[in-house]
Structures are given as C-alpha cells and as structure tokens.
LUMFILUM-729322 format. One record per residue: x, y, z of N, C-alpha, C in turn; residue number from 1. Coordinates in steps of 0.1 Angstrom, whole numbers. Example, Ala and Ser with C-alpha at 12.3 -4.5 7.8 and 13.67 -1.06 7.14 Angstrom:
+-------+-------+-------+-------+-------+-------+-------+-------+-------+-------+
|   n.u |   n.v |   n.w |  ca.u |  ca.v |  ca.w |   c.u |   c.v |   c.w | nukol |
+-------+-------+-------+-------+-------+-------+-------+-------+-------+-------+
|   132 |   -57 |    78 |   123 |   -45 |    78 |   132 |   -33 |    78 |     1 |
|   128 |   -22 |    71 |   137 |   -11 |    71 |   129 |     0 |    79 |     2 |
+-------+-------+-------+-------+-------+-------+-------+-------+-------+-------+
//
This chain:
+-------+-------+-------+-------+-------+-------+-------+-------+-------+-------+
|   n.u |   n.v |   n.w |  ca.u |  ca.v |  ca.w |   c.u |   c.v |   c.w | nukol |
+-------+-------+-------+-------+-------+-------+-------+-------+-------+-------+
|   -94 |   511 |    37 |   -90 |   496 |    43 |   -83 |   491 |    31 |     1 |
|   -69 |   483 |    28 |   -62 |   479 |    24 |   -66 |   467 |    20 |     2 |
|   -64 |   466 |     2 |   -73 |   446 |    -2 |   -57 |   439 |     5 |     3 |
|   -68 |   427 |     9 |   -56 |   417 |    11 |   -53 |   407 |    -5 |     4 |
|   -38 |   413 |    -4 |   -37 |   403 |   -18 |   -35 |   387 |   -16 |     5 |
|   -37 |   384 |   -27 |   -41 |   368 |   -29 |   -24 |   364 |   -34 |     6 |
|   -18 |   357 |   -31 |    -8 |   349 |   -41 |   -13 |   338 |   -50 |     7 |
|   -13 |   347 |   -61 |   -16 |   336 |   -76 |    -4 |   330 |   -79 |     8 |
|     4 |   330 |   -78 |    22 |   326 |   -84 |    21 |   313 |   -85 |     9 |
|    15 |   300 |   -73 |    15 |   286 |   -67 |     0 |   285 |   -75 |    10 |
|     6 |   273 |   -83 |   -12 |   270 |   -86 |   -18 |   263 |   -73 |    11 |
|   -29 |   267 |   -74 |   -34 |   257 |   -65 |   -41 |   244 |   -69 |    12 |
|   -39 |   234 |   -55 |   -37 |   225 |   -60 |   -50 |   216 |   -60 |    13 |
|   -54 |   206 |   -64 |   -71 |   202 |   -71 |   -65 |   186 |   -64 |    14 |
|   -73 |   179 |   -55 |   -77 |   166 |   -50 |   -74 |   159 |   -60 |    15 |
|   -76 |   151 |   -62 |   -79 |   136 |   -73 |   -91 |   136 |   -69 |    16 |
|   -99 |   135 |   -52 |  -115 |   129 |   -55 |  -120 |   143 |   -58 |    17 |
|  -116 |   156 |   -64 |  -123 |   161 |   -72 |  -122 |   166 |   -87 |    18 |
|  -113 |   157 |   -89 |  -115 |   156 |  -104 |  -118 |   144 |  -113 |    19 |
|  -123 |   147 |  -127 |  -128 |   136 |  -138 |  -120 |   124 |  -138 |    20 |
|  -121 |   116 |  -150 |  -112 |   107 |  -155 |  -106 |   111 |  -166 |    21 |
|  -112 |   125 |  -166 |  -102 |   136 |  -181 |   -96 |   141 |  -177 |    22 |
|   -98 |   147 |  -166 |   -86 |   157 |  -162 |   -75 |   147 |  -158 |    23 |
|   -76 |   137 |  -150 |   -64 |   131 |  -142 |   -59 |   121 |  -154 |    24 |
|   -61 |   127 |  -163 |   -58 |   123 |  -180 |   -61 |   108 |  -188 |    25 |
|   -69 |   109 |  -183 |   -80 |    96 |  -189 |   -79 |    84 |  -184 |    26 |
|   -86 |    72 |  -188 |   -80 |    56 |  -181 |   -72 |    52 |  -175 |    27 |
|   -59 |    52 |  -185 |   -52 |    48 |  -183 |   -36 |    59 |  -176 |    28 |
|   -41 |    66 |  -175 |   -34 |    78 |  -169 |   -30 |    66 |  -150 |    29 |
|   -14 |    76 |  -145 |   -16 |    67 |  -132 |   -26 |    75 |  -123 |    30 |
|   -30 |    84 |  -128 |   -37 |    94 |  -112 |   -51 |    82 |  -114 |    31 |
|   -52 |    82 |  -124 |   -71 |    79 |  -127 |   -68 |    60 |  -116 |    32 |
|   -58 |    57 |  -121 |   -56 |    41 |  -119 |   -50 |    43 |  -102 |    33 |
|   -44 |    52 |   -97 |   -46 |    53 |   -84 |   -59 |    58 |   -76 |    34 |
|   -67 |    67 |   -81 |   -81 |    73 |   -74 |   -87 |    57 |   -76 |    35 |
|   -92 |    51 |   -88 |   -99 |    34 |   -87 |   -98 |    27 |   -73 |    36 |
|   -83 |    24 |   -74 |   -79 |    18 |   -60 |   -87 |    26 |   -48 |    37 |
|   -80 |    35 |   -44 |   -87 |    40 |   -32 |   -98 |    42 |   -27 |    38 |
|  -105 |    46 |   -45 |  -124 |    43 |   -40 |  -126 |    25 |   -35 |    39 |
|  -117 |    19 |   -41 |  -125 |     8 |   -40 |  -115 |    -2 |   -26 |    40 |
|  -105 |     4 |   -16 |  -103 |     5 |    -5 |  -116 |    17 |     3 |    41 |
|  -118 |    24 |    -1 |  -125 |    30 |     7 |  -144 |    23 |    12 |    42 |
|  -143 |    19 |     1 |  -156 |     7 |     3 |  -153 |    -3 |    13 |    43 |
|  -140 |    -5 |    12 |  -139 |   -16 |    22 |  -140 |   -16 |    35 |    44 |
|  -134 |    -2 |    40 |  -130 |     0 |    48 |  -142 |     6 |    56 |    45 |
|  -151 |     6 |    50 |  -164 |    13 |    50 |  -168 |     1 |    58 |    46 |
|  -170 |    -5 |    48 |  -173 |   -21 |    55 |  -168 |   -35 |    65 |    47 |
|  -157 |   -22 |    70 |  -151 |   -36 |    79 |  -156 |   -35 |    98 |    48 |
|  -160 |   -21 |    96 |  -163 |   -17 |   113 |  -175 |   -26 |   113 |    49 |
|  -178 |   -37 |   127 |  -190 |   -46 |   132 |  -194 |   -57 |   120 |    50 |
|  -182 |   -60 |   110 |  -180 |   -68 |   102 |  -183 |   -84 |   112 |    51 |
|  -187 |   -90 |   109 |  -186 |  -103 |   118 |  -170 |  -113 |   112 |    52 |
|  -171 |  -120 |   124 |  -156 |  -128 |   127 |  -151 |  -130 |   110 |    53 |
|  -160 |  -145 |   104 |  -150 |  -147 |    92 |  -151 |  -136 |    86 |    54 |
|  -163 |  -126 |    82 |  -167 |  -115 |    75 |  -153 |  -108 |    78 |    55 |
|  -150 |  -105 |    87 |  -142 |   -95 |    93 |  -125 |  -100 |    86 |    56 |
|  -122 |  -111 |    88 |  -108 |  -123 |    83 |  -114 |  -119 |    68 |    57 |
|  -124 |  -124 |    57 |  -119 |  -128 |    41 |  -118 |  -106 |    40 |    58 |
|  -127 |   -97 |    48 |  -127 |   -83 |    41 |  -109 |   -81 |    41 |    59 |
|  -105 |   -78 |    56 |   -93 |   -74 |    60 |   -85 |   -81 |    53 |    60 |
|   -87 |   -95 |    44 |   -73 |  -102 |    34 |   -79 |   -96 |    20 |    61 |
|   -88 |   -93 |    15 |   -86 |   -84 |     3 |   -83 |   -69 |     5 |    62 |
|   -83 |   -61 |    21 |   -74 |   -57 |    15 |   -62 |   -49 |    19 |    63 |
|   -57 |   -60 |    22 |   -45 |   -64 |    27 |   -39 |   -68 |    10 |    64 |
|   -46 |   -75 |     1 |   -44 |   -81 |   -10 |   -41 |   -64 |   -21 |    65 |
|   -48 |   -61 |   -20 |   -47 |   -44 |   -27 |   -39 |   -38 |   -22 |    66 |
|   -37 |   -37 |    -9 |   -27 |   -23 |    -2 |   -16 |   -25 |    -5 |    67 |
|   -14 |   -39 |    -1 |     0 |   -43 |    -3 |     9 |   -41 |   -21 |    68 |
|     2 |   -46 |   -33 |     5 |   -45 |   -44 |     0 |   -32 |   -50 |    69 |
|    -6 |   -26 |   -44 |    -9 |    -3 |   -49 |     6 |    -5 |   -40 |    70 |
|     6 |    -2 |   -27 |    22 |     2 |   -24 |    33 |    -1 |   -31 |    71 |
|    35 |   -14 |   -31 |    49 |   -16 |   -41 |    52 |   -15 |   -52 |    72 |
|    40 |   -10 |   -61 |    43 |    -9 |   -71 |    40 |    15 |   -71 |    73 |
|    39 |    20 |   -63 |    39 |    29 |   -59 |    53 |    31 |   -56 |    74 |
|    61 |    29 |   -42 |    70 |    26 |   -43 |    85 |    26 |   -56 |    75 |
|    81 |    11 |   -65 |    88 |     9 |   -72 |    86 |    18 |   -90 |    76 |
|    75 |    23 |   -92 |    77 |    28 |  -101 |    72 |    46 |   -99 |    77 |
|    69 |    46 |   -91 |    56 |    61 |   -91 |    63 |    69 |   -78 |    78 |
|    68 |    73 |   -67 |    80 |    78 |   -60 |    93 |    82 |   -65 |    79 |
|    99 |    69 |   -74 |   111 |    71 |   -82 |   107 |    87 |   -90 |    80 |
|    95 |    83 |   -98 |    93 |    97 |  -108 |    90 |   106 |  -102 |    81 |
|    87 |   107 |   -92 |    78 |   117 |   -83 |    92 |   128 |   -75 |    82 |
|   101 |   117 |   -71 |   119 |   125 |   -66 |   120 |   132 |   -77 |    83 |
|   120 |   125 |   -91 |   128 |   130 |  -104 |   123 |   146 |  -105 |    84 |
|   112 |   147 |  -104 |   101 |   159 |  -107 |   104 |   169 |   -98 |    85 |
|   104 |   168 |   -85 |    98 |   178 |   -78 |   114 |   178 |   -68 |    86 |
|   112 |   194 |   -64 |   128 |   192 |   -57 |   126 |   191 |   -42 |    87 |
|   109 |   189 |   -38 |   113 |   182 |   -22 |   105 |   171 |   -21 |    88 |
|   106 |   167 |   -40 |   101 |   150 |   -36 |   105 |   140 |   -28 |    89 |
|   114 |   141 |   -26 |   126 |   129 |   -16 |   120 |   128 |    -2 |    90 |
|   113 |   143 |     4 |   104 |   144 |    14 |    92 |   142 |    15 |    91 |
|    85 |   141 |    11 |    74 |   140 |     2 |    74 |   128 |     2 |    92 |
|    79 |   118 |    -1 |    77 |   105 |    -8 |    88 |    97 |     9 |    93 |
|    93 |   106 |    11 |    99 |    93 |    27 |    88 |    97 |    38 |    94 |
|    79 |   108 |    42 |    67 |   106 |    47 |    57 |    95 |    47 |    95 |
|    49 |    92 |    29 |    44 |    83 |    24 |    49 |    72 |    31 |    96 |
|    65 |    71 |    29 |    73 |    52 |    32 |    68 |    51 |    48 |    97 |
|    67 |    64 |    50 |    68 |    58 |    66 |    58 |    53 |    73 |    98 |
|    48 |    62 |    62 |    30 |    59 |    64 |    30 |    42 |    61 |    99 |
|    32 |    35 |    48 |    31 |    27 |    41 |    45 |    10 |    51 |   100 |
|    55 |    21 |    60 |    61 |     8 |    66 |    49 |     4 |    77 |   101 |
|    45 |    16 |    83 |    36 |    20 |    96 |    22 |     6 |    97 |   102 |
|    14 |     5 |    78 |     5 |     3 |    80 |    16 |   -18 |    76 |   103 |
|    25 |   -16 |    74 |    29 |   -35 |    70 |    31 |   -34 |    88 |   104 |
|    37 |   -28 |    91 |    41 |   -34 |   110 |    26 |   -38 |   115 |   105 |
|    16 |   -30 |   113 |     5 |   -34 |   119 |     3 |   -40 |   118 |   106 |
|    -7 |   -48 |   106 |    -6 |   -56 |    98 |     3 |   -74 |    98 |   107 |
|    14 |   -68 |    99 |    22 |   -78 |   104 |    15 |   -87 |   120 |   108 |
|    14 |   -76 |   130 |     8 |   -75 |   140 |    -6 |   -83 |   141 |   109 |
|   -12 |   -79 |   129 |   -25 |   -83 |   135 |   -24 |   -97 |   128 |   110 |
|   -20 |  -104 |   122 |   -17 |  -120 |   113 |   -11 |  -128 |   124 |   111 |
|    -2 |  -116 |   135 |     4 |  -125 |   148 |    -7 |  -128 |   158 |   112 |
|   -19 |  -124 |   156 |   -26 |  -124 |   166 |   -43 |  -128 |   162 |   113 |
|   -48 |  -138 |   175 |   -61 |  -147 |   171 |   -74 |  -138 |   172 |   114 |
|   -80 |  -144 |   168 |   -96 |  -134 |   168 |   -97 |  -132 |   182 |   115 |
|   -94 |  -134 |   188 |   -99 |  -131 |   206 |   -92 |  -123 |   208 |   116 |
|   -82 |  -123 |   204 |   -71 |  -112 |   215 |   -81 |   -97 |   215 |   117 |
|   -75 |   -95 |   228 |   -82 |   -83 |   232 |   -77 |   -67 |   223 |   118 |
|   -62 |   -70 |   218 |   -60 |   -55 |   212 |   -61 |   -57 |   199 |   119 |
|   -74 |   -69 |   192 |   -72 |   -68 |   178 |   -85 |   -55 |   175 |   120 |
|   -91 |   -55 |   184 |  -102 |   -38 |   177 |   -93 |   -26 |   176 |   121 |
|   -83 |   -21 |   186 |   -73 |   -11 |   183 |   -66 |   -14 |   171 |   122 |
|   -63 |   -26 |   173 |   -55 |   -25 |   157 |   -59 |   -25 |   146 |   123 |
|   -71 |   -32 |   146 |   -72 |   -27 |   133 |   -79 |   -15 |   134 |   124 |
|   -83 |    -6 |   142 |   -88 |     8 |   140 |   -76 |    17 |   138 |   125 |
|   -67 |    13 |   138 |   -54 |    21 |   143 |   -49 |    18 |   125 |   126 |
|   -53 |     7 |   116 |   -47 |     4 |   103 |   -58 |    12 |    97 |   127 |
|   -69 |    11 |   101 |   -75 |    20 |    90 |   -72 |    36 |    92 |   128 |
|   -68 |    37 |    99 |   -62 |    55 |   108 |   -58 |    60 |    97 |   129 |
|   -43 |    47 |    96 |   -33 |    53 |    86 |   -35 |    47 |    77 |   130 |
|   -43 |    40 |    70 |   -45 |    38 |    54 |   -55 |    52 |    49 |   131 |
|   -62 |    57 |    57 |   -70 |    71 |    56 |   -65 |    81 |    52 |   132 |
|   -56 |    80 |    66 |   -43 |    94 |    65 |   -35 |    92 |    47 |   133 |
|   -25 |    78 |    46 |   -18 |    77 |    35 |   -27 |    81 |    19 |   134 |
|   -41 |    79 |    23 |   -48 |    82 |    10 |   -52 |    93 |     6 |   135 |
|   -57 |   102 |    19 |   -57 |   113 |    18 |   -41 |   127 |    14 |   136 |
|   -29 |   121 |    18 |   -17 |   122 |    15 |   -16 |   126 |     0 |   137 |
|   -17 |   110 |    -5 |   -16 |   108 |   -17 |   -23 |   118 |   -24 |   138 |
|   -37 |   115 |   -21 |   -47 |   121 |   -37 |   -43 |   137 |   -31 |   139 |
|   -42 |   142 |   -20 |   -41 |   162 |   -16 |   -34 |   166 |   -19 |   140 |
|   -22 |   155 |   -24 |    -8 |   167 |   -24 |    -6 |   160 |   -29 |   141 |
|     6 |   149 |   -30 |    17 |   139 |   -38 |    13 |   138 |   -55 |   142 |
|     5 |   134 |   -57 |    -2 |   131 |   -67 |    -6 |   141 |   -75 |   143 |
|   -17 |   149 |   -71 |   -13 |   165 |   -77 |    -2 |   174 |   -79 |   144 |
|     7 |   173 |   -66 |    21 |   179 |   -75 |    25 |   173 |   -83 |   145 |
|    27 |   160 |   -83 |    31 |   157 |   -96 |    25 |   157 |  -114 |   146 |
|    11 |   160 |  -108 |     6 |   163 |  -118 |     3 |   177 |  -125 |   147 |
|     8 |   186 |  -115 |    14 |   197 |  -123 |    29 |   198 |  -126 |   148 |
|    33 |   185 |  -126 |    48 |   188 |  -133 |    50 |   180 |  -145 |   149 |
|    45 |   169 |  -149 |    45 |   162 |  -160 |    34 |   161 |  -170 |   150 |
|    36 |   161 |  -179 |    25 |   156 |  -194 |    13 |   147 |  -189 |   151 |
|     4 |   147 |  -200 |    -2 |   133 |  -198 |     3 |   123 |  -202 |   152 |
|     7 |   126 |  -211 |    14 |   111 |  -224 |    24 |   104 |  -212 |   153 |
|    33 |   114 |  -195 |    42 |   108 |  -191 |    30 |   101 |  -174 |   154 |
|    20 |   107 |  -180 |    10 |    97 |  -164 |     6 |    85 |  -171 |   155 |
|     7 |    86 |  -185 |    -2 |    71 |  -188 |     9 |    63 |  -189 |   156 |
|    19 |    67 |  -194 |    28 |    58 |  -197 |    34 |    50 |  -180 |   157 |
|    35 |    62 |  -173 |    33 |    57 |  -157 |    25 |    50 |  -151 |   158 |
|     9 |    49 |  -159 |     3 |    38 |  -151 |     0 |    29 |  -161 |   159 |
|     6 |    26 |  -172 |     8 |     9 |  -172 |    18 |     2 |  -171 |   160 |
|    33 |    14 |  -165 |    42 |     5 |  -163 |    37 |     1 |  -144 |   161 |
|    29 |    13 |  -136 |    26 |     7 |  -129 |    13 |    -5 |  -124 |   162 |
|     3 |    -6 |  -137 |    -6 |   -14 |  -131 |     3 |   -24 |  -137 |   163 |
|    11 |   -30 |  -145 |    23 |   -37 |  -145 |    26 |   -50 |  -137 |   164 |
|    38 |   -35 |  -130 |    42 |   -38 |  -114 |    26 |   -47 |  -105 |   165 |
|    18 |   -34 |  -102 |     8 |   -45 |   -93 |     2 |   -55 |   -97 |   166 |
|     6 |   -58 |  -110 |    -7 |   -71 |  -111 |     7 |   -84 |  -108 |   167 |
|    17 |   -79 |  -109 |    30 |   -90 |  -107 |    38 |   -89 |   -88 |   168 |
|    35 |   -83 |   -81 |    35 |   -77 |   -69 |    34 |   -83 |   -56 |   169 |
|    43 |   -83 |   -49 |    39 |   -91 |   -38 |    23 |   -83 |   -29 |   170 |
|    21 |   -92 |   -26 |     6 |   -89 |   -16 |     8 |   -95 |    -3 |   171 |
|    16 |   -94 |     9 |    14 |  -100 |    20 |    22 |   -83 |    26 |   172 |
|    23 |   -86 |    35 |    33 |   -77 |    49 |    45 |   -81 |    48 |   173 |
|    57 |   -79 |    43 |    70 |   -81 |    46 |    76 |   -65 |    49 |   174 |
|    78 |   -69 |    67 |    86 |   -55 |    70 |    96 |   -55 |    75 |   175 |
|   101 |   -57 |    67 |   124 |   -54 |    67 |   123 |   -53 |    57 |   176 |
|   117 |   -54 |    42 |   123 |   -53 |    31 |   122 |   -39 |    27 |   177 |
|   134 |   -33 |    19 |   134 |   -21 |    15 |   120 |   -14 |     9 |   178 |
|   117 |    -1 |    12 |   105 |     4 |     6 |   113 |    10 |   -10 |   179 |
|   122 |    11 |   -10 |   128 |    20 |   -26 |   142 |     6 |   -31 |   180 |
|   137 |    13 |   -43 |   148 |    -1 |   -49 |   165 |     3 |   -48 |   181 |
|   170 |    -7 |   -50 |   170 |   -17 |   -59 |   166 |   -27 |   -45 |   182 |
|   163 |   -26 |   -33 |   159 |   -39 |   -20 |   144 |   -38 |   -27 |   183 |
|   133 |   -33 |   -28 |   124 |   -40 |   -29 |   119 |   -45 |   -50 |   184 |
|   132 |   -43 |   -55 |   130 |   -45 |   -71 |   134 |   -63 |   -65 |   185 |
|   150 |   -57 |   -62 |   148 |   -73 |   -57 |   139 |   -89 |   -53 |   186 |
|   134 |   -79 |   -43 |   125 |   -87 |   -31 |   111 |   -89 |   -42 |   187 |
|   109 |   -86 |   -56 |    92 |   -87 |   -61 |    94 |  -102 |   -66 |   188 |
|   107 |  -109 |   -73 |   100 |  -126 |   -82 |   101 |  -134 |   -68 |   189 |
|   110 |  -132 |   -57 |   110 |  -145 |   -47 |    94 |  -141 |   -38 |   190 |
|    89 |  -128 |   -28 |    86 |  -131 |   -26 |    69 |  -126 |   -33 |   191 |
|    68 |  -119 |   -50 |    54 |  -123 |   -49 |    53 |  -136 |   -53 |   192 |
|    63 |  -145 |   -62 |    58 |  -162 |   -61 |    53 |  -165 |   -49 |   193 |
|    56 |  -163 |   -40 |    56 |  -167 |   -28 |    39 |  -164 |   -20 |   194 |
|    38 |  -155 |   -20 |    23 |  -146 |   -14 |    15 |  -149 |   -23 |   195 |
|    16 |  -152 |   -35 |     6 |  -159 |   -46 |     5 |  -172 |   -47 |   196 |
|    11 |  -180 |   -46 |     8 |  -191 |   -39 |     4 |  -190 |   -28 |   197 |
|     7 |  -183 |   -16 |    -3 |  -182 |    -5 |   -16 |  -179 |    -5 |   198 |
|   -18 |  -167 |   -19 |   -32 |  -164 |   -13 |   -43 |  -180 |   -27 |   199 |
|   -38 |  -179 |   -35 |   -46 |  -196 |   -39 |   -49 |  -209 |   -31 |   200 |
|   -35 |  -206 |   -24 |   -44 |  -217 |   -11 |   -52 |  -215 |     0 |   201 |
|   -49 |  -202 |     4 |   -64 |  -196 |     9 |   -72 |  -193 |     5 |   202 |
|   -78 |  -193 |    -7 |   -87 |  -190 |   -10 |   -93 |  -204 |   -14 |   203 |
|   -89 |  -215 |   -18 |   -87 |  -229 |   -24 |   -99 |  -235 |    -7 |   204 |
|   -88 |  -231 |     6 |   -86 |  -236 |    16 |  -106 |  -234 |    25 |   205 |
|  -107 |  -222 |    19 |  -122 |  -216 |    24 |  -130 |  -227 |    18 |   206 |
|  -126 |  -238 |     5 |  -140 |  -236 |     0 |  -143 |  -252 |     1 |   207 |
|  -131 |  -258 |    12 |  -130 |  -272 |    14 |  -136 |  -272 |    26 |   208 |
|  -135 |  -286 |    33 |  -139 |  -291 |    43 |  -130 |  -289 |    56 |   209 |
|  -131 |  -293 |    71 |  -125 |  -291 |    79 |  -110 |  -295 |    82 |   210 |
|  -104 |  -309 |    74 |   -97 |  -312 |    74 |   -84 |  -312 |    62 |   211 |
|   -89 |  -309 |    51 |   -86 |  -302 |    41 |   -81 |  -289 |    41 |   212 |
|   -90 |  -280 |    43 |   -88 |  -267 |    50 |   -74 |  -267 |    60 |   213 |
|   -72 |  -277 |    68 |   -60 |  -272 |    79 |   -50 |  -281 |    72 |   214 |
|   -50 |  -286 |    63 |   -34 |  -292 |    53 |   -33 |  -283 |    48 |   215 |
|   -45 |  -272 |    34 |   -38 |  -263 |    33 |   -33 |  -248 |    37 |   216 |
|   -39 |  -246 |    51 |   -36 |  -235 |    64 |   -17 |  -238 |    66 |   217 |
|   -19 |  -249 |    66 |    -4 |  -255 |    72 |     4 |  -251 |    63 |   218 |
|     3 |  -254 |    45 |    11 |  -256 |    34 |    15 |  -239 |    33 |   219 |
|     4 |  -231 |    35 |     9 |  -215 |    39 |    15 |  -208 |    46 |   220 |
|     5 |  -218 |    61 |    20 |  -212 |    68 |    36 |  -215 |    67 |   221 |
|    36 |  -229 |    60 |    50 |  -232 |    60 |    62 |  -221 |    50 |   222 |
|    47 |  -221 |    36 |    55 |  -208 |    27 |    61 |  -195 |    34 |   223 |
|    49 |  -190 |    44 |    48 |  -182 |    50 |    68 |  -175 |    57 |   224 |
|    72 |  -192 |    60 |    83 |  -190 |    73 |    94 |  -189 |    63 |   225 |
|    88 |  -197 |    47 |   100 |  -196 |    35 |   102 |  -176 |    37 |   226 |
|    94 |  -172 |    34 |    95 |  -156 |    27 |   101 |  -146 |    39 |   227 |
|    94 |  -148 |    55 |   106 |  -148 |    66 |   124 |  -149 |    63 |   228 |
|   123 |  -160 |    58 |   137 |  -161 |    59 |   146 |  -155 |    46 |   229 |
|   134 |  -154 |    38 |   139 |  -150 |    20 |   141 |  -132 |    23 |   230 |
|   133 |  -126 |    33 |   136 |  -114 |    36 |   154 |  -109 |    45 |   231 |
|   151 |  -124 |    54 |   163 |  -117 |    61 |   177 |  -115 |    48 |   232 |
|   178 |  -110 |    36 |   185 |  -109 |    32 |   190 |   -99 |    28 |   233 |
|   201 |   -89 |    30 |   207 |   -77 |    34 |   204 |   -70 |    17 |   234 |
|   207 |   -79 |     3 |   200 |   -73 |    -2 |   189 |   -66 |    -8 |   235 |
|   180 |   -74 |    -2 |   163 |   -70 |    -5 |   162 |   -55 |     9 |   236 |
|   172 |   -51 |    17 |   176 |   -38 |    23 |   179 |   -27 |    19 |   237 |
|   186 |   -31 |     8 |   194 |   -19 |     1 |   184 |    -7 |    -3 |   238 |
|   190 |    -1 |    -4 |   180 |    14 |    -5 |   175 |    25 |     0 |   239 |
|   168 |    13 |    17 |   163 |    22 |    26 |   168 |    34 |    29 |   240 |
|   162 |    44 |    31 |   165 |    57 |    45 |   162 |    50 |    56 |   241 |
|   173 |    54 |    63 |   175 |    50 |    78 |   162 |    55 |    88 |   242 |
|   154 |    64 |    82 |   144 |    71 |    93 |   127 |    59 |    89 |   243 |
|   130 |    53 |    75 |   117 |    49 |    70 |   110 |    39 |    85 |   244 |
|   122 |    32 |    88 |   118 |    20 |   101 |   123 |    32 |   116 |   245 |
|   110 |    37 |   121 |   109 |    50 |   130 |   103 |    42 |   144 |   246 |
|   105 |    46 |   157 |    97 |    38 |   161 |    84 |    43 |   163 |   247 |
|    73 |    40 |   171 |    63 |    40 |   168 |    53 |    47 |   177 |   248 |
|    48 |    61 |   179 |    43 |    64 |   192 |    30 |    59 |   194 |   249 |
|    23 |    53 |   185 |     9 |    45 |   189 |    17 |    29 |   192 |   250 |
|    13 |    26 |   206 |     7 |    11 |   207 |    -7 |     9 |   212 |   251 |
|    -4 |    -5 |   212 |   -23 |   -10 |   219 |   -22 |    -9 |   236 |   252 |
|   -37 |    -2 |   236 |   -38 |    -1 |   253 |   -38 |   -13 |   262 |   253 |
+-------+-------+-------+-------+-------+-------+-------+-------+-------+-------+
//
C-alpha cells in the first residue's frame, strides 16, 4: 500500500487563538491587539443571551462601541497592508468587508427597533452569529496569512498605528460610508466627533433623573440626524467596492 503524501510546501496556518502573546509578536503587535479585542468581544457576547432589558441595552452599546472602532481601524490600517502583502488579499479583505457591512446594517436596524419589537431577538441573534463568524475568519485565516508574510517589526508598527486610529475612530453604525480609503478616512473626523459626543451624552443620561435623561437623549438623537446628513456626502463613499453592499439572504421572520 502506497503511503499518502503530505504537501509541506505551504506552512500550516495557526489560529491566533492558539498562539501566545510572544508568538504573535509581543504586546505591541497588531495581532496581539486584535486577539485582545476579540476576547473582550467574546465575553460580552456570552453575557448577552438572557440579559434583562436595561442590561441588554447597555451591553449592546458596549459591544457596538468596541466593534465599530475596531473594524474602522482594520479597514483603514490593517486591510490595506494585507492587500499589499498577499496576492489574494483583495478578495480576502472583500469578504470580511461584506461581513462588516452586514453587521453595520443589522445594528442600524436594531437601533430603529424598540425593546418590544418582535424582530429584535432574531436581529440580535443574527448580529451575534455574524460577529462570531467575522472573528473566526480573521483569527483563523486573514491574520495568520499576514503573520506569514511580514516581520515582527512590521506587525508592531501596524499595531501602534491601528491603536491610534481605533482610539479616534467612529463608534456607531454608518451603513452607507465606504469601508475603504479614501471614503472611510474622510469620514473619520466628522463622524468620530459626532459619535463620541453622543457616547458622552448617553453615558451621562444614564446617571440622571427622567427629565434630564430625556433632554440628553433628545440631543443625542439630534446629533444622530446630523451624522446621517454627513453620511450622504459622495466623498465618504469613494473607494468602496460595488459588491460590498449586497442583498442579504437573511431577513427577520
């Protein structure tokens, strides 16, 4: 009986989940930073099912603040580097951008539904499903592929740049803004400013009485309307692939 040959020409990919901080390039590496955010997200997603109304809303807000700034930094810093490093980087990043777009659209729909809306549980379940798939795609394929192609110094430089962008990125769903430069870069300043003012208003409102809370919530909603007008600028859609905004197979039943 002939022995089965094993192709060793291509290194076996190791998921980020299986690697130590040192193997990922140290604490400053973009891989370590990505893994840290993914672990934080996983803990929050695990807490979400069964959370009572107010706790569910607060947890969803925390998830969104993490996810959107994280994804913006990926799209502005990390995915362009991956497209330069890998011959198939264009299609790999396009798939993740479609996942990011679906998450954005799901969250925008969630924000428009009330706590008693019958479609809300399905929307939340689908959002969690796509978020977990996105993490698997990044940790199991995209980021290990990047790890194979660039040195530790590059991973650390990307990590520092990624962190700087993440700390100043938009924190809310903006479904029609491009997921690639130059549109997303042009969107950063106005939408980050609006989003972070809204975040502050929302945090403060939760500590106040009903009357003050309503006033701050009204101000936040007004800023949301300003953000939607800003999004309409054609400049903020430049660089987008035409297949990023594709019809979704999933719909609430």
